[in-house]
C-alpha beads as a LAMMPS data file, in Angstrom:
LAMMPS data file: protein, C-alpha beads

472 atoms
471 bonds

1 atom types
1 bond types

-500.0 500.0 xlo xhi
-500.0 500.0 ylo yhi
-500.0 500.0 zlo zhi

Masses

1 110.0

Atoms # bond

1 1 1 1.915 -73.771 -481.161
2 1 1 0.235 -70.627 -479.898
3 1 1 -4.141 -70.856 -479.096
4 1 1 -4.814 -68.060 -480.974
5 1 1 -1.673 -69.595 -483.772
6 1 1 -4.043 -70.716 -486.733
7 1 1 -3.108 -67.084 -489.210
8 1 1 0.148 -67.558 -488.481
9 1 1 3.017 -68.762 -490.282
10 1 1 5.792 -68.256 -488.664
11 1 1 6.374 -68.800 -484.485
12 1 1 6.574 -65.094 -482.304
13 1 1 10.121 -64.211 -482.317
14 1 1 11.582 -65.033 -478.973
15 1 1 12.308 -60.965 -477.991
16 1 1 8.757 -60.331 -478.484
17 1 1 7.476 -62.942 -477.009
18 1 1 9.516 -61.819 -473.357
19 1 1 8.325 -58.114 -474.099
20 1 1 4.947 -58.724 -474.687
21 1 1 4.592 -61.341 -471.666
22 1 1 2.403 -60.491 -468.666
23 1 1 2.465 -63.891 -466.639
24 1 1 5.427 -62.947 -465.032
25 1 1 3.121 -60.522 -463.082
26 1 1 -0.542 -61.269 -463.782
27 1 1 -0.210 -64.564 -462.470
28 1 1 -1.276 -62.910 -459.822
29 1 1 -4.519 -63.542 -460.797
30 1 1 -4.759 -66.910 -461.589
31 1 1 -7.510 -67.612 -458.963
32 1 1 -9.714 -64.710 -460.235
33 1 1 -9.111 -66.116 -463.585
34 1 1 -10.348 -69.535 -463.069
35 1 1 -13.104 -68.070 -460.724
36 1 1 -14.253 -65.860 -463.918
37 1 1 -14.083 -69.246 -465.778
38 1 1 -16.181 -71.473 -463.244
39 1 1 -18.751 -69.094 -463.790
40 1 1 -18.578 -68.437 -467.165
41 1 1 -18.948 -72.050 -467.926
42 1 1 -21.562 -72.519 -465.633
43 1 1 -23.303 -70.158 -467.746
44 1 1 -22.559 -71.824 -470.329
45 1 1 -24.202 -74.886 -469.945
46 1 1 -27.102 -73.400 -468.292
47 1 1 -27.738 -71.440 -471.009
48 1 1 -27.105 -75.207 -473.537
49 1 1 -24.359 -73.502 -475.777
50 1 1 -21.967 -76.344 -474.750
51 1 1 -23.394 -79.870 -473.220
52 1 1 -23.891 -79.950 -469.796
53 1 1 -20.971 -82.905 -469.485
54 1 1 -18.517 -80.648 -470.587
55 1 1 -19.506 -78.058 -468.793
56 1 1 -18.793 -80.598 -466.064
57 1 1 -15.756 -82.149 -467.116
58 1 1 -14.227 -78.530 -468.260
59 1 1 -15.326 -77.346 -464.374
60 1 1 -13.756 -80.237 -462.922
61 1 1 -10.389 -79.185 -464.209
62 1 1 -10.253 -76.201 -463.589
63 1 1 -10.855 -76.575 -459.759
64 1 1 -7.771 -79.323 -460.163
65 1 1 -5.732 -75.958 -461.862
66 1 1 -7.044 -74.048 -459.092
67 1 1 -5.507 -76.481 -456.431
68 1 1 -2.264 -76.593 -457.721
69 1 1 -2.200 -72.654 -457.802
70 1 1 -3.017 -72.681 -454.630
71 1 1 -0.356 -74.992 -453.541
72 1 1 2.546 -73.629 -455.984
73 1 1 2.240 -76.453 -458.188
74 1 1 1.140 -74.932 -461.366
75 1 1 3.817 -73.668 -463.666
76 1 1 3.104 -70.450 -465.686
77 1 1 5.145 -70.471 -469.072
78 1 1 6.529 -67.223 -471.140
79 1 1 5.626 -69.099 -474.237
80 1 1 1.618 -68.968 -473.297
81 1 1 2.369 -65.287 -472.579
82 1 1 -0.797 -64.258 -469.948
83 1 1 -2.536 -66.033 -467.026
84 1 1 -5.410 -67.105 -469.422
85 1 1 -3.363 -68.527 -472.095
86 1 1 -1.680 -70.385 -469.321
87 1 1 -4.744 -71.466 -467.876
88 1 1 -6.678 -72.818 -470.602
89 1 1 -3.677 -74.537 -472.075
90 1 1 -3.575 -76.252 -469.069
91 1 1 -6.954 -77.247 -469.238
92 1 1 -6.529 -78.591 -472.922
93 1 1 -3.829 -80.338 -471.707
94 1 1 -5.899 -82.297 -468.754
95 1 1 -9.069 -82.884 -469.982
96 1 1 -8.345 -83.048 -473.831
97 1 1 -10.253 -80.548 -476.568
98 1 1 -13.093 -80.161 -474.702
99 1 1 -11.542 -77.635 -472.504
100 1 1 -11.295 -75.701 -475.844
101 1 1 -14.801 -75.045 -475.401
102 1 1 -14.129 -72.938 -472.144
103 1 1 -13.499 -69.752 -474.407
104 1 1 -16.799 -69.962 -475.966
105 1 1 -18.387 -66.734 -476.061
106 1 1 -15.844 -64.355 -474.552
107 1 1 -12.265 -62.514 -475.371
108 1 1 -9.114 -62.192 -473.471
109 1 1 -10.430 -58.889 -473.386
110 1 1 -13.699 -59.213 -471.377
111 1 1 -11.495 -61.990 -469.396
112 1 1 -8.785 -59.829 -468.275
113 1 1 -11.380 -57.045 -467.982
114 1 1 -12.778 -59.286 -465.057
115 1 1 -10.065 -60.385 -463.456
116 1 1 -9.114 -57.218 -462.728
117 1 1 -12.545 -56.294 -461.568
118 1 1 -12.555 -59.260 -458.935
119 1 1 -8.439 -59.155 -458.273
120 1 1 -9.479 -55.187 -456.995
121 1 1 -12.783 -55.716 -455.495
122 1 1 -11.069 -58.496 -453.016
123 1 1 -8.279 -56.576 -452.412
124 1 1 -9.828 -53.414 -452.154
125 1 1 -11.832 -54.784 -449.162
126 1 1 -8.929 -56.274 -447.391
127 1 1 -7.492 -52.839 -447.454
128 1 1 -10.642 -51.221 -446.310
129 1 1 -10.271 -53.611 -443.427
130 1 1 -6.574 -52.668 -443.020
131 1 1 -7.810 -49.283 -442.434
132 1 1 -10.289 -50.442 -440.068
133 1 1 -7.658 -51.876 -437.994
134 1 1 -5.630 -48.824 -437.788
135 1 1 -8.515 -46.473 -437.146
136 1 1 -8.809 -49.073 -434.279
137 1 1 -5.184 -48.220 -433.345
138 1 1 -5.609 -44.940 -433.314
139 1 1 -8.582 -44.814 -431.224
140 1 1 -7.234 -46.576 -428.751
141 1 1 -4.248 -44.860 -428.149
142 1 1 -6.347 -41.916 -427.574
143 1 1 -8.474 -43.702 -425.442
144 1 1 -5.498 -43.917 -423.202
145 1 1 -3.532 -40.595 -423.571
146 1 1 -6.747 -38.635 -422.812
147 1 1 -4.778 -37.085 -420.312
148 1 1 -2.017 -35.531 -422.104
149 1 1 -1.461 -32.610 -423.319
150 1 1 0.940 -31.498 -426.711
151 1 1 2.014 -28.919 -427.921
152 1 1 -0.199 -27.709 -431.341
153 1 1 1.608 -26.382 -434.334
154 1 1 0.697 -23.968 -437.254
155 1 1 3.749 -23.496 -439.890
156 1 1 6.012 -25.815 -437.120
157 1 1 5.342 -22.992 -434.559
158 1 1 4.143 -23.749 -431.300
159 1 1 0.742 -22.433 -431.531
160 1 1 -1.887 -23.536 -429.080
161 1 1 -1.901 -26.399 -426.677
162 1 1 -3.881 -29.894 -427.304
163 1 1 -4.552 -33.523 -426.622
164 1 1 -2.599 -35.561 -427.906
165 1 1 -5.968 -37.324 -428.423
166 1 1 -7.195 -34.611 -430.075
167 1 1 -3.961 -34.772 -432.262
168 1 1 -4.346 -38.676 -433.225
169 1 1 -8.146 -38.493 -433.645
170 1 1 -7.507 -35.584 -436.479
171 1 1 -5.830 -38.429 -438.225
172 1 1 -8.386 -40.914 -437.316
173 1 1 -11.075 -38.610 -439.560
174 1 1 -8.459 -38.397 -442.436
175 1 1 -8.002 -42.166 -442.560
176 1 1 -12.112 -42.434 -441.946
177 1 1 -12.301 -40.699 -445.394
178 1 1 -9.789 -43.157 -446.894
179 1 1 -12.501 -45.999 -445.980
180 1 1 -14.827 -43.417 -447.486
181 1 1 -13.556 -42.898 -450.590
182 1 1 -12.616 -46.525 -451.063
183 1 1 -15.782 -47.746 -450.243
184 1 1 -17.440 -45.516 -453.006
185 1 1 -14.582 -46.615 -455.401
186 1 1 -15.562 -50.145 -455.330
187 1 1 -19.258 -48.911 -456.811
188 1 1 -17.150 -48.847 -459.781
189 1 1 -14.912 -51.742 -459.387
190 1 1 -17.957 -53.976 -458.520
191 1 1 -19.428 -53.952 -461.874
192 1 1 -19.067 -56.996 -464.735
193 1 1 -17.602 -56.626 -468.142
194 1 1 -17.421 -60.233 -468.772
195 1 1 -19.809 -61.046 -472.062
196 1 1 -18.407 -57.801 -473.683
197 1 1 -16.533 -60.260 -476.278
198 1 1 -13.649 -58.472 -478.147
199 1 1 -15.559 -55.085 -477.731
200 1 1 -18.828 -55.807 -479.517
201 1 1 -20.348 -58.436 -477.667
202 1 1 -21.191 -62.335 -478.529
203 1 1 -23.620 -64.069 -480.760
204 1 1 -24.054 -66.806 -478.309
205 1 1 -27.154 -66.442 -476.622
206 1 1 -25.107 -65.979 -473.041
207 1 1 -26.865 -64.584 -469.691
208 1 1 -24.698 -62.098 -468.198
209 1 1 -26.938 -61.950 -465.302
210 1 1 -25.908 -65.262 -464.326
211 1 1 -22.606 -64.478 -464.712
212 1 1 -22.954 -61.849 -462.462
213 1 1 -24.945 -63.562 -459.466
214 1 1 -22.754 -66.503 -459.584
215 1 1 -19.373 -63.886 -459.501
216 1 1 -21.244 -61.486 -456.664
217 1 1 -21.433 -57.850 -458.901
218 1 1 -24.044 -55.539 -458.252
219 1 1 -24.022 -54.764 -461.762
220 1 1 -23.140 -55.141 -465.605
221 1 1 -21.493 -52.538 -468.105
222 1 1 -24.003 -51.460 -470.632
223 1 1 -21.702 -50.995 -473.298
224 1 1 -19.409 -53.767 -474.521
225 1 1 -17.229 -51.472 -475.492
226 1 1 -16.740 -49.464 -472.427
227 1 1 -16.869 -52.767 -470.580
228 1 1 -13.386 -54.253 -472.306
229 1 1 -11.360 -50.302 -472.162
230 1 1 -12.515 -48.861 -469.304
231 1 1 -10.016 -48.627 -466.759
232 1 1 -11.334 -45.364 -464.374
233 1 1 -11.859 -47.549 -462.038
234 1 1 -8.026 -48.988 -461.386
235 1 1 -7.412 -45.016 -461.874
236 1 1 -9.619 -44.698 -459.210
237 1 1 -8.342 -46.996 -456.157
238 1 1 -5.077 -45.449 -457.705
239 1 1 -6.286 -42.084 -456.665
240 1 1 -7.485 -42.995 -453.328
241 1 1 -4.515 -44.680 -452.952
242 1 1 -2.366 -42.210 -453.356
243 1 1 -4.463 -39.874 -450.932
244 1 1 -4.076 -42.426 -448.552
245 1 1 -0.126 -42.900 -448.750
246 1 1 -0.046 -39.053 -448.391
247 1 1 -2.246 -39.292 -444.919
248 1 1 0.534 -41.915 -443.710
249 1 1 2.894 -40.047 -444.937
250 1 1 2.136 -36.930 -443.058
251 1 1 1.873 -39.091 -439.835
252 1 1 4.968 -40.691 -440.558
253 1 1 7.085 -37.231 -441.275
254 1 1 5.743 -36.336 -437.411
255 1 1 6.683 -39.519 -435.571
256 1 1 9.980 -38.680 -437.458
257 1 1 9.990 -35.522 -435.556
258 1 1 8.528 -36.631 -432.380
259 1 1 11.130 -39.296 -431.986
260 1 1 14.030 -36.855 -432.577
261 1 1 16.039 -35.919 -429.330
262 1 1 14.729 -32.206 -430.387
263 1 1 11.248 -32.964 -429.675
264 1 1 11.388 -36.262 -427.261
265 1 1 8.016 -36.687 -427.793
266 1 1 7.726 -40.031 -428.380
267 1 1 10.117 -43.149 -428.485
268 1 1 9.556 -45.897 -431.429
269 1 1 9.541 -49.369 -430.203
270 1 1 12.717 -51.002 -431.024
271 1 1 10.632 -53.501 -433.653
272 1 1 10.178 -50.346 -435.718
273 1 1 13.830 -49.032 -436.102
274 1 1 17.346 -49.743 -437.568
275 1 1 20.657 -49.070 -436.339
276 1 1 23.535 -47.419 -437.549
277 1 1 26.468 -49.585 -439.349
278 1 1 28.903 -46.881 -437.263
279 1 1 27.527 -44.823 -434.953
280 1 1 26.572 -47.418 -431.919
281 1 1 24.078 -44.601 -430.340
282 1 1 21.415 -44.528 -433.131
283 1 1 18.372 -45.681 -433.301
284 1 1 16.474 -45.060 -436.916
285 1 1 12.954 -44.337 -437.216
286 1 1 13.352 -46.363 -440.849
287 1 1 10.059 -47.630 -441.207
288 1 1 8.277 -44.440 -440.621
289 1 1 10.997 -42.847 -443.203
290 1 1 10.099 -45.986 -446.095
291 1 1 6.555 -45.649 -445.780
292 1 1 7.201 -41.933 -445.883
293 1 1 9.173 -42.487 -449.150
294 1 1 6.649 -44.802 -450.594
295 1 1 4.188 -42.743 -451.097
296 1 1 5.881 -41.561 -454.415
297 1 1 5.987 -44.826 -455.556
298 1 1 2.060 -45.029 -455.463
299 1 1 1.989 -41.758 -457.058
300 1 1 4.087 -43.113 -459.541
301 1 1 1.452 -45.573 -460.455
302 1 1 -1.565 -43.390 -460.946
303 1 1 0.062 -41.445 -462.847
304 1 1 1.851 -43.777 -465.057
305 1 1 -1.796 -45.577 -465.891
306 1 1 -2.993 -41.727 -466.972
307 1 1 -0.352 -41.335 -469.280
308 1 1 -1.112 -44.560 -470.653
309 1 1 -4.452 -44.167 -470.955
310 1 1 -4.482 -40.550 -471.921
311 1 1 -4.057 -40.918 -475.986
312 1 1 -5.710 -44.659 -476.239
313 1 1 -8.503 -45.234 -478.940
314 1 1 -11.561 -47.199 -478.045
315 1 1 -11.378 -50.331 -477.696
316 1 1 -8.574 -52.935 -476.447
317 1 1 -5.249 -51.763 -477.093
318 1 1 -1.922 -54.007 -476.041
319 1 1 -1.116 -50.614 -473.673
320 1 1 -3.900 -51.962 -471.570
321 1 1 -0.858 -54.584 -470.244
322 1 1 0.608 -51.973 -468.389
323 1 1 -2.911 -51.129 -466.164
324 1 1 -1.719 -54.262 -463.719
325 1 1 1.767 -53.997 -462.483
326 1 1 1.423 -50.310 -460.775
327 1 1 -2.170 -51.933 -459.558
328 1 1 -0.511 -54.815 -457.890
329 1 1 2.434 -52.866 -456.865
330 1 1 0.131 -50.330 -455.053
331 1 1 -1.849 -52.756 -453.479
332 1 1 0.874 -54.488 -451.879
333 1 1 2.586 -51.379 -450.683
334 1 1 -0.609 -49.977 -449.035
335 1 1 -1.492 -53.377 -447.637
336 1 1 2.082 -53.136 -446.086
337 1 1 2.219 -49.804 -445.167
338 1 1 -1.261 -50.201 -443.504
339 1 1 -0.240 -53.188 -441.800
340 1 1 3.309 -51.831 -440.215
341 1 1 1.830 -48.203 -439.337
342 1 1 -0.931 -49.652 -437.039
343 1 1 1.628 -51.694 -435.218
344 1 1 4.144 -48.425 -434.550
345 1 1 1.133 -46.433 -433.109
346 1 1 0.428 -49.151 -430.843
347 1 1 3.147 -50.003 -429.941
348 1 1 4.753 -46.040 -429.624
349 1 1 5.656 -45.158 -425.908
350 1 1 4.389 -41.688 -425.413
351 1 1 7.155 -39.818 -422.915
352 1 1 4.646 -37.449 -420.539
353 1 1 6.726 -36.382 -418.528
354 1 1 8.399 -34.516 -421.850
355 1 1 5.378 -33.355 -422.905
356 1 1 4.311 -31.627 -419.693
357 1 1 7.486 -30.062 -419.954
358 1 1 7.030 -28.955 -423.535
359 1 1 3.939 -27.536 -423.015
360 1 1 4.902 -25.073 -419.975
361 1 1 7.937 -23.774 -422.166
362 1 1 6.215 -21.582 -424.975
363 1 1 3.814 -19.277 -425.874
364 1 1 1.319 -21.191 -426.690
365 1 1 -1.605 -19.668 -424.591
366 1 1 -1.228 -16.566 -425.772
367 1 1 -4.381 -16.297 -427.683
368 1 1 -6.201 -17.399 -424.248
369 1 1 -4.441 -14.604 -422.665
370 1 1 -6.082 -11.997 -425.766
371 1 1 -9.543 -13.450 -424.765
372 1 1 -8.864 -12.970 -420.961
373 1 1 -8.390 -9.447 -421.950
374 1 1 -11.376 -9.569 -424.061
375 1 1 -13.503 -10.538 -421.428
376 1 1 -12.863 -7.720 -419.069
377 1 1 -14.002 -5.290 -421.848
378 1 1 -10.577 -4.835 -424.084
379 1 1 -11.609 -4.751 -428.073
380 1 1 -9.843 -8.192 -429.342
381 1 1 -7.673 -6.373 -432.108
382 1 1 -6.317 -3.795 -428.850
383 1 1 -5.767 -7.144 -426.947
384 1 1 -4.037 -8.967 -429.287
385 1 1 -1.607 -5.819 -429.408
386 1 1 -1.271 -5.740 -426.048
387 1 1 -0.271 -9.626 -425.848
388 1 1 2.258 -9.385 -428.462
389 1 1 3.707 -6.869 -426.534
390 1 1 4.021 -8.694 -423.105
391 1 1 5.363 -11.870 -424.949
392 1 1 8.617 -9.644 -426.780
393 1 1 8.957 -7.972 -422.957
394 1 1 9.009 -12.026 -422.085
395 1 1 11.772 -13.012 -424.915
396 1 1 14.047 -10.069 -423.351
397 1 1 13.450 -11.306 -420.234
398 1 1 13.781 -14.714 -420.264
399 1 1 10.967 -15.697 -418.919
400 1 1 7.221 -17.158 -420.331
401 1 1 3.900 -15.605 -419.487
402 1 1 3.198 -18.024 -416.306
403 1 1 6.403 -17.076 -414.892
404 1 1 5.717 -12.858 -414.723
405 1 1 4.192 -11.161 -411.665
406 1 1 1.110 -9.444 -411.070
407 1 1 3.028 -5.762 -411.137
408 1 1 4.604 -7.020 -414.344
409 1 1 1.356 -8.039 -416.164
410 1 1 -0.441 -4.928 -414.639
411 1 1 2.353 -2.756 -416.132
412 1 1 1.020 -3.923 -419.700
413 1 1 -2.363 -3.425 -419.097
414 1 1 -4.748 -2.591 -415.403
415 1 1 -7.191 -5.107 -416.460
416 1 1 -4.781 -7.993 -415.462
417 1 1 -6.126 -9.326 -412.011
418 1 1 -5.128 -12.191 -409.831
419 1 1 -7.480 -14.531 -412.360
420 1 1 -4.893 -14.375 -414.596
421 1 1 -2.988 -17.124 -413.720
422 1 1 -5.952 -19.845 -413.851
423 1 1 -6.873 -18.374 -417.248
424 1 1 -3.671 -19.569 -418.886
425 1 1 -3.274 -22.664 -417.317
426 1 1 -2.701 -25.439 -419.229
427 1 1 -5.481 -27.565 -418.808
428 1 1 -7.874 -24.444 -418.548
429 1 1 -6.654 -23.308 -422.021
430 1 1 -7.175 -27.086 -423.606
431 1 1 -10.584 -27.172 -421.979
432 1 1 -11.843 -23.901 -422.576
433 1 1 -12.222 -24.860 -426.690
434 1 1 -15.172 -26.680 -425.205
435 1 1 -17.150 -26.682 -428.608
436 1 1 -17.779 -29.479 -430.946
437 1 1 -14.844 -30.262 -432.813
438 1 1 -12.456 -28.410 -429.998
439 1 1 -9.757 -30.198 -428.528
440 1 1 -11.814 -30.007 -424.737
441 1 1 -11.762 -32.785 -422.997
442 1 1 -15.296 -33.467 -422.978
443 1 1 -15.472 -32.896 -426.782
444 1 1 -12.877 -35.695 -427.250
445 1 1 -14.278 -37.693 -425.052
446 1 1 -17.300 -37.616 -427.409
447 1 1 -15.656 -37.804 -430.438
448 1 1 -13.753 -41.141 -429.033
449 1 1 -16.719 -42.641 -428.884
450 1 1 -18.315 -41.495 -432.296
451 1 1 -15.130 -42.946 -432.998
452 1 1 -15.701 -46.148 -432.093
453 1 1 -19.269 -46.164 -433.169
454 1 1 -17.833 -45.551 -436.384
455 1 1 -15.263 -48.396 -436.651
456 1 1 -17.871 -50.731 -435.130
457 1 1 -19.901 -50.009 -438.821
458 1 1 -16.785 -50.272 -440.809
459 1 1 -15.996 -53.791 -439.326
460 1 1 -19.833 -54.978 -439.894
461 1 1 -19.392 -54.062 -443.250
462 1 1 -16.272 -55.559 -444.069
463 1 1 -17.573 -58.952 -442.286
464 1 1 -20.530 -58.572 -444.755
465 1 1 -18.601 -57.433 -447.707
466 1 1 -15.941 -60.363 -447.636
467 1 1 -18.699 -62.828 -447.556
468 1 1 -18.824 -62.497 -451.739
469 1 1 -15.273 -63.277 -452.415
470 1 1 -14.444 -67.117 -451.055
471 1 1 -14.000 -69.079 -453.916
472 1 1 -15.838 -72.461 -452.755

Bonds

1 1 1 2
2 1 2 3
3 1 3 4
4 1 4 5
5 1 5 6
6 1 6 7
7 1 7 8
8 1 8 9
9 1 9 10
10 1 10 11
11 1 11 12
12 1 12 13
13 1 13 14
14 1 14 15
15 1 15 16
16 1 16 17
17 1 17 18
18 1 18 19
19 1 19 20
20 1 20 21
21 1 21 22
22 1 22 23
23 1 23 24
24 1 24 25
25 1 25 26
26 1 26 27
27 1 27 28
28 1 28 29
29 1 29 30
30 1 30 31
31 1 31 32
32 1 32 33
33 1 33 34
34 1 34 35
35 1 35 36
36 1 36 37
37 1 37 38
38 1 38 39
39 1 39 40
40 1 40 41
41 1 41 42
42 1 42 43
43 1 43 44
44 1 44 45
45 1 45 46
46 1 46 47
47 1 47 48
48 1 48 49
49 1 49 50
50 1 50 51
51 1 51 52
52 1 52 53
53 1 53 54
54 1 54 55
55 1 55 56
56 1 56 57
57 1 57 58
58 1 58 59
59 1 59 60
60 1 60 61
61 1 61 62
62 1 62 63
63 1 63 64
64 1 64 65
65 1 65 66
66 1 66 67
67 1 67 68
68 1 68 69
69 1 69 70
70 1 70 71
71 1 71 72
72 1 72 73
73 1 73 74
74 1 74 75
75 1 75 76
76 1 76 77
77 1 77 78
78 1 78 79
79 1 79 80
80 1 80 81
81 1 81 82
82 1 82 83
83 1 83 84
84 1 84 85
85 1 85 86
86 1 86 87
87 1 87 88
88 1 88 89
89 1 89 90
90 1 90 91
91 1 91 92
92 1 92 93
93 1 93 94
94 1 94 95
95 1 95 96
96 1 96 97
97 1 97 98
98 1 98 99
99 1 99 100
100 1 100 101
101 1 101 102
102 1 102 103
103 1 103 104
104 1 104 105
105 1 105 106
106 1 106 107
107 1 107 108
108 1 108 109
109 1 109 110
110 1 110 111
111 1 111 112
112 1 112 113
113 1 113 114
114 1 114 115
115 1 115 116
116 1 116 117
117 1 117 118
118 1 118 119
119 1 119 120
120 1 120 121
121 1 121 122
122 1 122 123
123 1 123 124
124 1 124 125
125 1 125 126
126 1 126 127
127 1 127 128
128 1 128 129
129 1 129 130
130 1 130 131
131 1 131 132
132 1 132 133
133 1 133 134
134 1 134 135
135 1 135 136
136 1 136 137
137 1 137 138
138 1 138 139
139 1 139 140
140 1 140 141
141 1 141 142
142 1 142 143
143 1 143 144
144 1 144 145
145 1 145 146
146 1 146 147
147 1 147 148
148 1 148 149
149 1 149 150
150 1 150 151
151 1 151 152
152 1 152 153
153 1 153 154
154 1 154 155
155 1 155 156
156 1 156 157
157 1 157 158
158 1 158 159
159 1 159 160
160 1 160 161
161 1 161 162
162 1 162 163
163 1 163 164
164 1 164 165
165 1 165 166
166 1 166 167
167 1 167 168
168 1 168 169
169 1 169 170
170 1 170 171
171 1 171 172
172 1 172 173
173 1 173 174
174 1 174 175
175 1 175 176
176 1 176 177
177 1 177 178
178 1 178 179
179 1 179 180
180 1 180 181
181 1 181 182
182 1 182 183
183 1 183 184
184 1 184 185
185 1 185 186
186 1 186 187
187 1 187 188
188 1 188 189
189 1 189 190
190 1 190 191
191 1 191 192
192 1 192 193
193 1 193 194
194 1 194 195
195 1 195 196
196 1 196 197
197 1 197 198
198 1 198 199
199 1 199 200
200 1 200 201
201 1 201 202
202 1 202 203
203 1 203 204
204 1 204 205
205 1 205 206
206 1 206 207
207 1 207 208
208 1 208 209
209 1 209 210
210 1 210 211
211 1 211 212
212 1 212 213
213 1 213 214
214 1 214 215
215 1 215 216
216 1 216 217
217 1 217 218
218 1 218 219
219 1 219 220
220 1 220 221
221 1 221 222
222 1 222 223
223 1 223 224
224 1 224 225
225 1 225 226
226 1 226 227
227 1 227 228
228 1 228 229
229 1 229 230
230 1 230 231
231 1 231 232
232 1 232 233
233 1 233 234
234 1 234 235
235 1 235 236
236 1 236 237
237 1 237 238
238 1 238 239
239 1 239 240
240 1 240 241
241 1 241 242
242 1 242 243
243 1 243 244
244 1 244 245
245 1 245 246
246 1 246 247
247 1 247 248
248 1 248 249
249 1 249 250
250 1 250 251
251 1 251 252
252 1 252 253
253 1 253 254
254 1 254 255
255 1 255 256
256 1 256 257
257 1 257 258
258 1 258 259
259 1 259 260
260 1 260 261
261 1 261 262
262 1 262 263
263 1 263 264
264 1 264 265
265 1 265 266
266 1 266 267
267 1 267 268
268 1 268 269
269 1 269 270
270 1 270 271
271 1 271 272
272 1 272 273
273 1 273 274
274 1 274 275
275 1 275 276
276 1 276 277
277 1 277 278
278 1 278 279
279 1 279 280
280 1 280 281
281 1 281 282
282 1 282 283
283 1 283 284
284 1 284 285
285 1 285 286
286 1 286 287
287 1 287 288
288 1 288 289
289 1 289 290
290 1 290 291
291 1 291 292
292 1 292 293
293 1 293 294
294 1 294 295
295 1 295 296
296 1 296 297
297 1 297 298
298 1 298 299
299 1 299 300
300 1 300 301
301 1 301 302
302 1 302 303
303 1 303 304
304 1 304 305
305 1 305 306
306 1 306 307
307 1 307 308
308 1 308 309
309 1 309 310
310 1 310 311
311 1 311 312
312 1 312 313
313 1 313 314
314 1 314 315
315 1 315 316
316 1 316 317
317 1 317 318
318 1 318 319
319 1 319 320
320 1 320 321
321 1 321 322
322 1 322 323
323 1 323 324
324 1 324 325
325 1 325 326
326 1 326 327
327 1 327 328
328 1 328 329
329 1 329 330
330 1 330 331
331 1 331 332
332 1 332 333
333 1 333 334
334 1 334 335
335 1 335 336
336 1 336 337
337 1 337 338
338 1 338 339
339 1 339 340
340 1 340 341
341 1 341 342
342 1 342 343
343 1 343 344
344 1 344 345
345 1 345 346
346 1 346 347
347 1 347 348
348 1 348 349
349 1 349 350
350 1 350 351
351 1 351 352
352 1 352 353
353 1 353 354
354 1 354 355
355 1 355 356
356 1 356 357
357 1 357 358
358 1 358 359
359 1 359 360
360 1 360 361
361 1 361 362
362 1 362 363
363 1 363 364
364 1 364 365
365 1 365 366
366 1 366 367
367 1 367 368
368 1 368 369
369 1 369 370
370 1 370 371
371 1 371 372
372 1 372 373
373 1 373 374
374 1 374 375
375 1 375 376
376 1 376 377
377 1 377 378
378 1 378 379
379 1 379 380
380 1 380 381
381 1 381 382
382 1 382 383
383 1 383 384
384 1 384 385
385 1 385 386
386 1 386 387
387 1 387 388
388 1 388 389
389 1 389 390
390 1 390 391
391 1 391 392
392 1 392 393
393 1 393 394
394 1 394 395
395 1 395 396
396 1 396 397
397 1 397 398
398 1 398 399
399 1 399 400
400 1 400 401
401 1 401 402
402 1 402 403
403 1 403 404
404 1 404 405
405 1 405 406
406 1 406 407
407 1 407 408
408 1 408 409
409 1 409 410
410 1 410 411
411 1 411 412
412 1 412 413
413 1 413 414
414 1 414 415
415 1 415 416
416 1 416 417
417 1 417 418
418 1 418 419
419 1 419 420
420 1 420 421
421 1 421 422
422 1 422 423
423 1 423 424
424 1 424 425
425 1 425 426
426 1 426 427
427 1 427 428
428 1 428 429
429 1 429 430
430 1 430 431
431 1 431 432
432 1 432 433
433 1 433 434
434 1 434 435
435 1 435 436
436 1 436 437
437 1 437 438
438 1 438 439
439 1 439 440
440 1 440 441
441 1 441 442
442 1 442 443
443 1 443 444
444 1 444 445
445 1 445 446
446 1 446 447
447 1 447 448
448 1 448 449
449 1 449 450
450 1 450 451
451 1 451 452
452 1 452 453
453 1 453 454
454 1 454 455
455 1 455 456
456 1 456 457
457 1 457 458
458 1 458 459
459 1 459 460
460 1 460 461
461 1 461 462
462 1 462 463
463 1 463 464
464 1 464 465
465 1 465 466
466 1 466 467
467 1 467 468
468 1 468 469
469 1 469 470
470 1 470 471
471 1 471 472
């Protein structure tokens, strides 16, 4: 018989059981559910709502179930619908009817909301830790390749040369903002709904503050109806995860391009590539491609939950059972993606000779040539036109700017002098961007130092944040 079956006169149809059961996925929250129950029963005993002896017996039974869950011995059943009913029924079987007192003063509505908050709080912190590791990998690679210059692009056309370190640190900025977004999302995740009951609170004299303290929540929901129906915090997590995956996808696209024969800028480690079943020469950047593809999966989870929530009246509706699978999938996808990508960054080989050749075989120093004429007294718009015609001349002659003779330069403008060659040297061009946020060597070195400080701060934050998560 169902634990809620007193009002019913016939058993649930087997197809309905299978269709409505969530145990196939919500068992991921078993430890969180037990943790919430341990805090709840501790409060029940402390408030005298149930005898302390019963509270102790229930706690002991819950810890036994937790041990079985952790060691893979606990058997979940579809007939018991969800993780809550599975654990409560097992508890009653282990310790007798006293186990039924556990659910005093709460509902599955505030119970499941609490489980989700606990689960997502822990996993968000772990994702921030993984982002921190990726930031470290990017900074280490930037430091190692501070002397390497690569073509910078706009519209996927050669634009201006930049330090590879500067390019890597651009992604550092993106992922650092991702960490900030996730940290900010934690403010909405770190709220306790337990005590809201089904929707209106409870008639028992519970102590929500005690439970919040026991579970390490920063605050509690002010409104019981909001507490059981709110999934904004899940949406916010999915949104932040979608932006994070978008950043990974952009970088993966560049990895795919850079490792191609046409670019040849990097060689990805064999451990992050696969071969072809028919073409023996192939080395495919499958990890980068699959991470790029999984971005759409995370987007889908966000839009799926948005669609579920868009028409729900207050408070709890069974539709909300659809809040978990996409969340679980996103957590696993993002964690796997971050770990893989950090490894790919750490192991990629930068092809220095190819890059040195690449930055000599384009017109990405053209802007500096225009700036050269400006410093000689020519208005920029006129200088822009002169250099545009000079580039066109080079293309027709099969030359680059560094290949032109001084006479050829002076045919286009008398302002050109012998110092023009130093002005368009690729190293000069890069270091000329000596402004905050620019690609100049000194500025990039300072940016690496700032990145080191940011990573140190994030690591300290993660260490402190995780202290509230362990279950004794």
